[in-house]
Structures are given as C-alpha cells and as structure tokens.
C-alpha positions in Angstrom: 125.6 32.2 160.5 123.0 29.6 161.7 119.8 31.6 162.0 116.0 29.8 162.8 113.6 29.9 159.7 111.1 31.4 162.3 112.5 32.7 165.2 110.4 31.6 168.3 109.0 28.9 166.0 111.7 26.8 164.5 114.3 28.0 167.1 115.7 30.7 169.3 119.3 30.8 169.2 121.5 32.3 166.7 125.1 31.1 166.0 128.2 32.6 164.0 131.7 30.9 163.9 134.7 32.8 163.6 137.8 32.5 161.9 139.7 31.0 164.7 136.3 28.2 164.7 135.1 29.8 167.9 131.2 28.9 168.4 128.9 32.3 169.3 125.8 32.6 170.0 122.4 34.9 170.8 119.2 34.5 171.7 117.3 37.4 170.0 119.3 38.6 167.5 121.7 37.6 164.8 125.0 36.6 166.4 128.1 38.1 165.3 132.2 38.0 166.0 130.9 40.5 169.1 128.6 37.9 170.6 129.6 35.6 173.5 131.2 32.5 172.6 129.5 29.2 173.6 131.7 28.1 176.6 
C-alpha cells in the first residue's frame, strides 16, 4: 500500500498493487484488493 502521510495535506489518494500488478485506488480510505483499478 501507498498512503498519504497526512490525508488531505500530503495527498488524498490511497494505492494498492495486487499480485497481478494491477494498481488499485481509493480516495477516502486505504485501498485493497477490492478497490477499483486505475484505468
């Protein structure tokens, strides 16, 4: 996972990379395997 140090200040989006290399993103919570992929 890649998360902002201070949400809203140092960044807003949270990222997750699954085992297949798909990068997934959430705007308001930590991303996980169920988050939508970046297109």
